[in-house]
C-alpha positions as CSV (number, residue, x, y, z in Angstrom):
1,M,0.0,0.0,0.0
2,P,1.4,3.4,-0.9
3,E,2.5,5.6,2.0
4,S,0.0,8.1,3.2
5,F,0.8,11.7,2.6
6,S,0.9,14.1,5.6
7,E,1.9,17.6,6.7
8,V,5.5,16.4,6.6
9,H,5.4,15.6,2.9
10,H,3.8,19.0,2.3
11,A,6.3,20.8,4.4
12,L,9.4,19.2,2.8
13,L,8.1,19.5,-0.7
14,F,7.9,23.3,-0.1
15,G,11.2,23.4,1.7
16,W,13.2,21.6,-0.9
17,I,11.7,23.5,-3.8
18,G,12.2,26.8,-2.0
19,R,15.8,26.0,-1.2
20,A,16.5,25.2,-4.8
21,V,14.8,28.4,-6.0
22,C,16.8,30.5,-3.6
23,E,20.0,28.9,-4.7
24,A,19.1,29.6,-8.3
25,A,17.8,33.2,-8.0
26,G,19.3,34.5,-4.8
27,A,17.8,35.3,-1.4
28,E,17.0,38.4,0.4
29,T,18.5,37.0,3.6
30,G,20.5,33.9,4.5
31,V,18.2,31.4,2.8
32,A,20.5,30.2,0.0
33,S,23.7,28.2,0.6
34,A,26.4,27.4,-2.0
35,S,24.6,25.7,-4.8
36,R,24.7,22.0,-4.7
37,A,22.8,21.6,-8.0
38,S,25.0,22.3,-11.1
39,G,21.9,21.8,-13.3
40,I,20.2,24.7,-11.6
41,A,23.3,27.0,-12.1
42,S,23.6,25.8,-15.7
43,A,19.9,26.6,-16.4
44,S,20.3,30.1,-14.9
45,R,23.3,30.8,-17.1
46,A,21.5,29.4,-20.2
47,S,18.5,31.7,-19.6
48,G,20.7,34.7,-20.4
49,I,19.3,36.7,-17.5
50,A,21.4,37.5,-14.5
51,S,19.7,36.6,-11.2
52,A,20.2,40.2,-9.9
53,S,17.9,41.5,-12.6
54,R,15.0,39.4,-11.5
55,A,13.0,38.9,-8.4
56,S,15.0,37.2,-5.6
57,G,14.2,33.6,-4.8
58,T,12.6,34.6,-1.5
59,A,10.4,37.2,-3.2
60,V,9.2,34.6,-5.8
61,M,8.5,32.1,-3.0
62,R,6.4,34.6,-1.2
63,I,4.4,35.4,-4.4
64,A,3.8,31.6,-4.9
65,V,2.7,31.1,-1.3
66,K,0.2,34.0,-1.5
67,K,-1.3,32.6,-4.7
68,Y,-1.5,29.1,-3.3
69,G,-3.1,30.3,0.0
70,Q,-5.7,32.5,-1.9
71,E,-6.6,29.5,-4.1
72,R,-7.3,27.4,-1.0
73,G,-9.3,30.2,0.7
74,R,-11.5,30.7,-2.4
75,R,-12.3,27.0,-2.5
76,M,-13.3,27.2,1.2
77,A,-15.6,30.1,0.3
78,L,-17.1,28.1,-2.6
79,R,-18.1,25.4,-0.2
80,A,-19.5,27.8,2.3
81,R,-21.6,29.6,-0.3
82,A,-22.8,26.3,-1.7
83,N,-24.2,25.4,1.7
84,G,-25.8,28.8,2.2
85,H,-23.4,30.0,4.8
86,A,-22.1,33.6,5.2
87,L,-18.3,34.0,4.9
88,S,-17.8,34.7,8.6
89,L,-14.8,33.9,10.8
90,A,-16.7,30.9,12.2
91,A,-17.2,29.6,8.6
92,Y,-13.5,30.2,7.9
93,F,-12.6,27.7,10.6
94,N,-15.4,25.3,9.9
95,Y,-14.5,25.1,6.2
96,G,-10.8,24.5,6.7
97,E,-9.4,22.0,4.2
98,W,-7.1,20.0,6.4
99,K,-6.9,18.4,9.8
100,A,-3.9,17.3,11.8
101,S,-2.6,13.8,11.1
102,P,-2.5,11.3,13.9
103,P,0.9,10.2,15.0
104,D,0.7,6.9,13.2
105,V,0.1,8.5,9.9
106,L,3.2,10.7,10.0
107,P,6.4,9.2,8.4
108,E,8.6,7.0,10.5
109,G,10.4,8.9,13.2
110,C,8.0,11.8,13.0
111,S,5.2,10.7,15.3
112,A,6.1,13.3,18.0
113,W,5.6,16.2,15.5
114,T,1.8,16.3,15.8
115,Q,0.3,19.7,16.1
116,Q,-0.4,21.3,19.5
117,A,-2.7,24.3,19.4
118,Q,-5.0,26.2,21.8
119,W,-7.4,29.1,21.8
120,V,-6.0,31.8,24.1
121,E,-9.1,34.0,23.5
122,K,-12.3,33.6,21.5
123,A,-14.0,37.0,22.0
124,P,-13.9,39.8,21.2
125,R,-11.1,38.6,19.0
126,A,-9.9,35.1,18.2
127,H,-6.3,34.4,19.5
128,E,-4.8,31.1,18.5
129,R,-1.5,29.8,19.8
130,I,0.5,26.9,18.3
131,T,3.3,25.4,20.4
132,R,4.2,22.5,18.2
133,C,3.8,22.3,14.4
134,P,4.8,19.4,12.0
135,W,5.8,21.9,9.4
136,H,8.3,23.6,11.8
137,E,9.6,20.2,13.0
138,A,10.1,18.9,9.4
139,W,12.0,22.1,8.4
140,K,14.1,22.1,11.5
141,A,15.1,18.5,11.1
142,N,16.1,19.1,7.5
143,G,17.9,22.5,7.7
144,L,15.0,24.3,5.9
145,L,13.8,26.8,8.5
146,A,15.0,29.8,6.6
147,V,12.9,28.8,3.7
148,G,10.0,27.5,5.8
149,Q,9.5,30.9,7.5
150,L,8.6,32.4,4.1
151,Y,5.6,30.0,4.0
152,C,4.6,30.8,7.6
153,Q,4.8,34.6,7.1
154,E,2.4,34.5,4.1
155,I,0.1,31.6,4.2
156,D,-2.5,32.5,6.8
157,G,-3.1,36.0,5.5
158,A,-3.5,34.6,2.0
159,L,-6.0,32.0,3.2
160,V,-8.1,34.5,5.0
161,S,-8.1,37.1,2.2
162,G,-8.9,34.4,-0.3
163,F,-11.8,33.3,1.8
164,N,-13.2,36.8,2.5
165,P,-11.2,40.0,2.1
166,A,-13.3,41.6,4.9
167,L,-11.7,39.3,7.4
168,A,-8.1,39.7,8.6
169,V,-5.4,37.9,10.6
170,D,-2.4,39.4,12.4
171,V,0.6,36.9,12.4
172,L,2.3,38.0,15.6
173,A,5.0,35.3,15.8
174,T,6.0,32.0,14.1
175,L,7.9,29.0,15.3
176,S,9.9,28.9,12.1
177,S,11.2,32.5,12.8
178,G,12.5,31.4,16.2
179,A,9.5,32.3,18.4
180,A,8.4,30.0,21.3
181,A,5.0,29.7,19.6
182,C,3.0,30.8,16.5
183,E,0.6,33.5,17.6
184,F,-2.4,34.5,15.4
185,I,-5.1,37.1,16.0
186,F,-8.1,36.7,13.7
187,H,-10.5,39.6,13.1
188,D,-14.1,39.6,11.8
189,A,-16.0,42.5,10.3
190,K,-18.8,41.7,12.8
191,P,-18.6,40.8,16.5
192,I,-18.4,37.0,17.1
193,Q,-19.8,34.9,19.8
194,P,-17.3,33.0,21.9
195,D,-18.7,29.5,21.1
196,S,-19.3,30.2,17.4
197,L,-15.7,29.7,16.1
198,T,-15.8,26.0,15.6
199,A,-19.2,24.8,16.6
200,G,-21.9,26.5,14.6
201,Q,-22.1,25.0,11.2
202,K,-20.5,21.6,10.8
203,P,-23.8,19.7,11.6
204,V,-25.5,21.3,8.5
205,L,-22.7,20.7,6.0
206,Q,-24.1,19.0,2.9
207,P,-23.7,15.2,3.0
208,G,-21.1,13.8,0.6
209,Q,-19.4,17.2,0.3
210,P,-16.4,17.0,2.8
211,T,-14.6,20.2,3.6
212,Q,-11.3,18.5,4.2
213,M,-9.0,17.2,1.4
214,P,-6.4,14.5,1.6
215,W,-2.7,15.5,2.0
216,E,-1.9,14.1,-1.4
217,Y,-4.3,16.6,-2.9
218,H,-2.7,19.5,-0.9
219,A,0.8,18.4,-1.9
220,G,-0.3,18.2,-5.6
221,H,-1.9,21.7,-5.3
222,L,1.2,23.1,-3.7
223,F,3.5,21.7,-6.3
224,A,1.3,22.8,-9.2
225,T,1.0,26.4,-8.0
226,L,4.7,26.7,-7.1
227,E,5.7,25.4,-10.5
228,K,3.5,27.9,-12.4
229,V,4.6,30.9,-10.4
230,I,8.3,30.0,-10.3
231,A,8.4,29.3,-14.0
232,A,6.6,32.5,-14.8
233,E,9.0,34.5,-12.7
234,L,12.3,32.8,-13.3
235,G,11.9,30.9,-16.6
236,E,14.1,27.9,-17.3
237,A,16.1,28.5,-14.2
238,G,12.9,28.3,-12.1
239,R,11.8,25.1,-13.8
240,A,15.1,23.5,-13.1
241,A,14.9,24.6,-9.5
242,V,11.4,23.1,-9.1
243,Q,12.6,19.8,-10.6
244,A,15.6,19.8,-8.3
245,G,13.2,20.1,-5.3
246,L,11.0,17.4,-6.6
247,D,14.0,15.2,-7.2
248,E,14.9,15.6,-3.5
249,F,11.4,14.7,-2.5
250,A,11.6,11.6,-4.6
251,R,14.9,10.6,-3.0
252,H,13.3,10.7,0.4
253,F,9.8,9.4,-0.3
254,G,10.2,7.5,-3.5
255,E,9.5,8.0,-7.2
256,Q,6.0,6.8,-6.8
257,A,5.3,9.6,-4.3
258,A,6.7,12.1,-6.6
259,G,4.6,10.7,-9.4
260,R,1.5,11.1,-7.2
261,V,2.4,14.8,-6.8
262,L,2.8,15.3,-10.5
263,A,-0.6,13.7,-11.2
264,Y,-2.2,17.0,-10.0
265,R,-0.5,19.3,-12.5
266,S,-3.5,19.7,-14.7
267,V,-6.1,20.1,-11.9
268,D,-8.1,23.4,-11.8
269,F,-7.6,24.4,-8.1
270,D,-10.0,27.3,-8.4
271,R,-12.9,24.8,-8.6
272,L,-14.2,22.3,-6.1
273,P,-13.0,18.8,-6.7
274,G,-15.5,16.4,-8.3
């Protein structure tokens, strides 16, 4: 039976692609190390465009994360509207597309990386604190924190704005940037009731229309959006970097796993699956 995908697969796919992109196109801060992929360097030279004349690798990765997050947020909104629900903060949490994997689903040696989160406050604002995160743990274990923090700094704002631009989130701190916990403050355009954040709407979701998608789908979506944005911004050097990141993914998780990621290349992620 093929290995189940998880947050760890998602995190490392982003990290390895991001590292390769920063090595190919440069980084705003200390993300890139000396290039270990001569193919990336060769593609960059062959493109005839100096890295300094284009967006840095870190800037490109931020653009890609924002696009990916907004696509996910818009899908969440499509589900909510289909069920007749207003795009409130409560709906934002109820229509989230993923749930934390149990320890036995995470890859071998990663069972202690399951997420630990709590609500510090629910009203008049929603304050969430995350003290352990599988993305952070995966990046830390593989020397990818500098790249991973780009994801953490952009993803939640993009999800919220994609779902409903009238909502907002303040990202006060992230584990990947060295903080003791991730701290988020979520704001709604209207006052919210303390118990409405996660309890109000799930019982009336339409049968046969799950809100959560499998991690394989999320990994495929992540790869497809990264590839499109990076290739558009960096040309052949970007495509080579994406391939280098996918090759690293295949070395760790197998060619079959990489093939499952590639199977989502042609999916329209602005539409609901099925």
